[in-house]
C-alpha positions, 0 to 999 in steps of 0.5 A, a space after each residue: 609409789 610406782 615400781 622401782 626401775 633399777 638401772 644401776 647394774 644387772 647385779 641387782 636382780 632378785 630370784 623369781 618364784 621359779 628360782 626360789 622354788 628350785 632353791 627350796 627343793 635343792 638336794 643338799 650335801 657338803 661340797 667340801 666333802 664332795 657330796 653335794 649332788 646339786 653342785 655336781 649337777 651344776 658343774 656337769 651341766 655348765 661344762 657340757 653347755 660351754 664345752 669344757 672337760 670340767 667346772 668348779 662352782 665359786 661364790 663370785 666372779 672375782 674369786 673365780 678369775 683370781 683362782 684361774 690366774 693363780 692356777 695358770 701362773 706362778 709367783 713372778 709370772 705375768 698376765 697380759 690383759 686390758 686396762 679396762 678389764 674387770 680382772 685389772 680394774 675392779 678386783 682390788 689387785 688380787 692377782 698381784 696381792 694374793 697371787 704375786 702375778 704381775 699384770 701387764 695392762 694394755 689399752 683397750 681399743 674402742 671396740 674393747 679388743 686389744 691390739 694383737 701387735 701390742 700384745 705380741 710386743 708386750 710378751 717378755 723375752 726369756 731373760 732373768 731380768 723380766 717377769 715370765 709372760 704366761 697368760 693372755 686374759 680377755 673379757 667378753 662382753 667388756 663394758 657391754 661390747 661384744 667381742 666377735 669370734 673372728 677376733 678371739 680366734 686371732 688372739 688364740 692363735 697368737 697365744 698358741 704361737 707364743 706359748 701363752 695360756 688363755 683365760 676368758 672373763 666371761 662374766 656376761 658370756 651369754 650376753 655375747 653369745 645371744 647377741 652374736 647368735 652363736 652357741 657359747 661353746 663355739 664362741 669360747 672354743 680354744 680357751 684354756 679357762 672361762 669364768 661365767 657368772 650365774 648372777 647378773 643377767 642370768 638372775 641367780 643371787 650369787 655364783 660363778 662357774 670356772 670351766 677348764 680341763 681337769 688338771 687345771 680345775 684341780 689346781 683351781 679347787 686348791 686355790 678356791 680353798 686357799 681363798 676361802 671360797 669352798 662352801 658347805 651346803 652350796 646346793 642352795 646357790 647351785 640350784 639357782 644357777 641351774 635354774 638360770 642356765 635352764 631358763 634365763 639364757 635366751 631371754 637375754 635378748 629381751 634385755 638387749 632389746 630394752 637397752 636399745 629401747 632405752 638408748 632410742 628414748 634418750 637420744 630423742 631427748 638430745 643426749 649423746 648415747 652409746 648402746 652395747 648389748 644390755 648396757 647404755 652409756 649417757 654423756 652428761 655435763 658434770 654439773 648435771 650428774 648429781 641433780 639428775 641422779 637425785 631427781 631420778 631417785 625421787 621418781 623411783 628410777 635408780 642410776 649410778 652417778 657419773 659423767 658417762 652414766 652407765 645404765 644396765 638392763 636386766 630381767 627385773 626391768 621390762 619395757 614399761 619400766 624402760 619407758 618410765 625411766 625415759 620419762 624420768 630423764 625427760 622430767 628431770 632434765 627439764 
C-alpha cells in the first residue's frame, strides 16, 4: 500500500529521527522540584526567541490558554474573544467551568479579526451589575488566516486605552510569522501573554510554552499545578520542543507551499476552495461528504468529513503526497 497522506490536522505529525535522538539524549530532572535542565533550556530559549521575560512549559495548548486566562482574571471577570476562537469553541468551556471567567464572544470577521468598535462596545462599565471586563484574547493564525501586525497594534492600543490585559493564542504563531516574513517577537510585541504550541507544524509530540512577564508566569505556574499540568521527567518532551524550535520553524514555508499546491489542484477539479497558510477548505455537497471521505480512505488519504472540509498540510506530507491526495479527490469524485 502507498504511504499514508494524513490531512486531518497538523497535530498528527510524528517525531522524526533527529527529534527522537534529541529526546533519547535529554538531560532529565524533576520539573516540579525545579531541577529539570532541559525544561529550563526550552523555557529560556522560547522566551528569548519570542521576546518575553519568562516562559512556562505545559502539556497542551488548551491547558496553557486556560492557565493564562486564570492568571489574568479572577472569578467573575470577563474575557472578550472571538466566536471562532479555540479558547471559546474548542476547549470545553474551561475558562467558565474551572476559572469562573465569563466569556464575551464576538463574531469574527471574514479575515479572522474582531471589529474593534464591537470590542470597545462590549467592554462593561464599572458597575456592580456587570462582570468586570479584564482581558482581550486574540488568536493568530485563526482557521489558518494570518492576522497582520497592523491590526494587532490597533487591538493592543485599544486594550491599553481601556485598561485591558491581552493574551494571544499563538498555537500556530510561527505559521503566521513565516507567512508575513516577520520575526515572531515583532509580531507579538506588546501582548501580556502568548501561548505557542510546539506540536502541530513544529512537529513535537506534545507541549506548549506560555510566555509572559515573571509575575504572571508565577501565577500561571500555580494554575498549572491546580490543573494537573506539572510534569516530573518533562525533559523528554522539552527536548523535542527544543529540537522543533531549532529545526522546524523556517520549514513551515514548505507547508504553506504544499497547501497552495493542494488548493490549486482541487480548484482544477472545479471545487470551491479557500487556502490560508497551511490550511485548505473545500466546500462539498452534504450528500457527497461521507462517500468522498470513505473513497479517499480507501486510497490511503485521510481527511475529516465536513461540508466545509478542512485539509491541513504539515511536515509529514510532501509535494508527492499532495499530488496523490489531488489524484485521490479526482478519482473519488468521478
